[in-house]
Backbone as a ProteinNet text record, in pm:
[ID]
protein_1_A
[PRIMARY]
MKAVNLVTLLLVIVGGLNWGLVGLFSFDLVAAIFGSGSLLARLVYILVGISAAWQIVPLAKAMSADEPGALRGSSVR
[TERTIARY]
-4106.6	-4231.4	-4345.7	-4329.9	-4434.4	-4463	-4359.9	-4378.3	-4461.5	-4436.1	-4513.3	-4659.6	-4685.7	-4824	-4893	-4821.2	-4879.2	-4911.5	-4817.8	-4839	-4954.9	-4957.3	-5065.2	-5199.9	-5202.4	-5328	-5377	-5286.6	-5324.5	-5379.3	-5316.8	-5365.9	-5503.1	-5526.2	-5657.9	-5762.8	-5726.6	-5818.6	-5848.6	-5746.2	-5766.7	-5860.7	-5836.7	-5921.9	-6065.1	-6082.9	-6217.5	-6290.3	-6219.8	-6281.4	-6316.4	-6229	-6257.1	-6381.7	-6392.7	-6512.4	-6636.8	-6623.5	-6736.8	-6783	-6685.5	-6720.2	-6785.5	-6734.4	-6794.1	-6937.5	-6959.3	-7092.5	-7191.7	-7147.1	-7238	-7262.3	-7156.1	-7164.4	-7121.6	-7091	-7037.8	-6915.7	-6832.2	-6712	-6589.7	-6503.5	-6380.3	-6266.1	-6226	-6123.2	-5988.2	-5953	-5825.7	-5823.4	-5932.2	-5940.4	-5940.5	-6003.5	-6005.9	-5867.2	-5788	-5653.8	-5555.6	-5557.5	-5455.3	-5502.7	-5632.1	-5686.1	-5746.2	-5864.6	-5936.1	-5860.7	-5828.5	-5759.3	-5611.3	-5557.1	-5415.1	-5328.6	-5204.1	-5110.1	-5099	-5096.2	-5084.7	-5209.4	-5327.2	-5450.5	-5451.7	-5412.9	-5408.3	-5308	-5196.1	-5095.2	-5151.1	-5224	-5285.7	-5382.9	-5468.1	-5563.4	-5491.6	-5382.6	-5305.3	-5244.7	-5187.3	-5126.8	-5231	-5350.5	-5457.4	-5497.3	-5507.4	-5541.5	-5436.3	-5310.5	-5201.3	-5202.3	-5230.1	-5235	-5346.4	-5461.1	-5572	-5532.5	-5466.7	-5421.1	-5319.3	-5230.3	-5128.3	-5192.5	-5299.9	-5365.2	-5439	-5452.3	-5512.2	-5424	-5292.8	-5199.6	-5219	-5217.3	-5240.8	-5380	-5477.8	-5612.5	-5613.7	-5549.8	-5544.4	-5469.1	-5361.1	-5285.8	-5370.3	-5443.7	-5528	-5639.4	-5694.8	-5802.7	-5752.4	-5630.6	-5578.5	-5510.1	-5480.2	-5406.8	-5499.2	-5626.5	-5723.2	-5722.9	-5732.2	-5735.4	-5868.1	-5976.3	-6105	-6110	-6034.5	-6031.3	-5971.3	-5874.8	-5812	-5911.3	-6003	-6100.7	-6211.9	-6240.6	-6345.7	-6290.3	-6158.6	-6098.8	-6091.6	-6105.5	-6104	-5966.9	-5924.3	-5797	-5816.5	-5940.8	-5971.3	-5974.2	-5904.1	-5898.3	-5950
1005.1	1035.1	1043.1	985.4	992.6	1136.9	1219.1	1359.5	1433.1	1404.6	1468.7	1428.4	1300.8	1255	1322.4	1340.2	1404.6	1551.5	1622.3	1764.3	1780.9	1697.6	1710.9	1674.6	1574.6	1539.4	1654.5	1717.8	1832.5	1946.7	1972.1	2077.9	2043.9	1917.4	1875.9	1894.9	1866	1886.9	2036	2119.1	2264.4	2311	2261.3	2299.3	2253.6	2132.5	2081.3	2161.5	2195.2	2276.8	2416	2471.4	2602.9	2597.5	2493.1	2479.2	2459	2388.4	2373.1	2507.3	2591.8	2725.6	2809.4	2796.6	2870.3	2824.6	2694.1	2640.7	2672.9	2664.4	2685.6	2833.1	2911.2	3048.3	3154.9	3114.1	3206.8	3281.9	3209.2	3267.4	3192.6	3263.1	3205	3238.9	3142.7	3165.1	3201.4	3135.5	3164.3	3309	3353.5	3492.2	3589.5	3550.2	3637.5	3653.4	3546.9	3553	3624.4	3588	3638.1	3750.5	3778.5	3883	3820.4	3864.5	3808.9	3837.2	3731.9	3746	3777.7	3775.5	3806.1	3691.7	3720.6	3619.6	3504	3534.4	3428.7	3340.7	3401.6	3322.5	3231.5	3285.6	3204.1	3090.5	3118	3014.2	2902.3	2938.5	2837.1	2752.3	2816.8	2742.3	2647.8	2694.7	2611.3	2492.2	2517.1	2408.4	2306.5	2352.2	2259.8	2174.6	2235.8	2160.9	2057.7	2096.2	2002.6	1889.8	1924.8	1823.8	1723.2	1770.7	1680.3	1583.9	1636.1	1550.4	1449.4	1491.3	1402.7	1289.1	1318.8	1219.5	1113.1	1131.7	1029.3	903.8	922.2	808.9	714.3	762.1	668.6	605.2	680.5	624.3	509.8	530	424.8	302.3	324.6	212.5	135.7	206.5	139.5	61	113.8	44.6	-79.5	-73.4	-186	-290.4	-257.2	-348.2	-436.9	-440	-523.5	-491.8	-362.6	-317.5	-246.7	-321.2	-255.1	-177.1	-220.2	-146.8	-9	5.5	134.9	234.4	185.1	273.9	312.5	226.6	255.9	324.1	335.3	393.7	297.9	170.1	69	4.1	-28	-97.4	-248.3	-293.2	-436.5	-490.4	-601	-655.7	-793.6
3278.1	3210.3	3311	3428.2	3528.1	3569.3	3578.2	3615.4	3510.7	3383.9	3276.6	3286.9	3313	3326.7	3444.5	3555.3	3672.7	3645.1	3584	3552.8	3454.7	3351.2	3252.9	3313.8	3401.6	3467.5	3555.6	3628.6	3710.9	3625.7	3511	3422.6	3364.9	3333.9	3284.3	3394.6	3518	3629.3	3646.7	3639.8	3648.3	3536.9	3415.1	3303.1	3322.4	3372.9	3397.3	3503.5	3611.2	3715.6	3662.8	3580.4	3522.5	3434	3351.4	3267.3	3352.5	3464.4	3555.4	3610.8	3648.4	3695.7	3586.4	3464.9	3352.6	3330.4	3332.5	3308	3418	3542.4	3654.6	3686.6	3680.6	3730.3	3629.2	3506.4	3405.1	3458.8	3533	3592.2	3542.3	3471.5	3417.6	3512.9	3594.3	3695.8	3633.2	3525.4	3458.5	3410	3349	3302.3	3420.1	3529.8	3647	3707.6	3703.6	3762.1	3670	3541.4	3448.8	3358	3358.1	3270.1	3145.3	3112.4	2997.5	2867.8	2795.6	2668	2679.2	2801.7	2818.1	2765.7	2745.6	2698.1	2797.6	2925.5	3026.7	3029.4	3018.8	3015.7	2893.3	2779.5	2657.6	2672.3	2736.5	2758.7	2846.6	2950.9	3036.5	2955.3	2873.7	2791.5	2694.8	2635.9	2542.8	2616.3	2733.7	2811.6	2856.6	2892.3	2929.9	2810	2692.5	2571.8	2535.6	2543.5	2516.1	2619	2743.8	2849.6	2825.5	2780.3	2749.7	2638	2536.3	2426.6	2477.9	2565.5	2621.9	2701.7	2773.7	2858.1	2778	2649.3	2563.9	2562.6	2568.6	2563.9	2682.4	2808.3	2919.5	2914.9	2868.4	2855.7	2756	2641.6	2539.7	2591.7	2665.8	2722.8	2823	2907.9	3007.2	2939.7	2833.2	2763.5	2690.9	2637	2560.9	2649.3	2773.8	2862	2943.2	2908.8	2980	3128.8	3160	3298.1	3325	3339.1	3361.2	3491.3	3591.9	3717.9	3701.9	3612.5	3589.5	3530.8	3449.6	3388.1	3485.1	3581.8	3679.2	3803.4	3814.3	3932.3	4048.9	4021	4125.6	4133.4	4255.2	4270.8	4277.4	4284.3	4287.5	4145.3	4122.6	3986.4	3981.7
[MASK]
+++++++++++++++++++++++++++++++++++++++++++++++++++++++++++++++++++++++++++++

């Protein structure tokens, strides 16, 4: 399951960076690479959305496991 978490986290990062580009420069990198409204672009958007939903599980576990360092990105506990 660690591999799934890594892949989904990477996709969430890609999606976040893409939204940053859209917000800052009105440039959609995914659409530029795969074509606006293309099947591949839509697939990337769907996978990013599913990945974001998947990442809710590790977040909920970190919040309930009394790991404040995990939420702040700190390794000191």
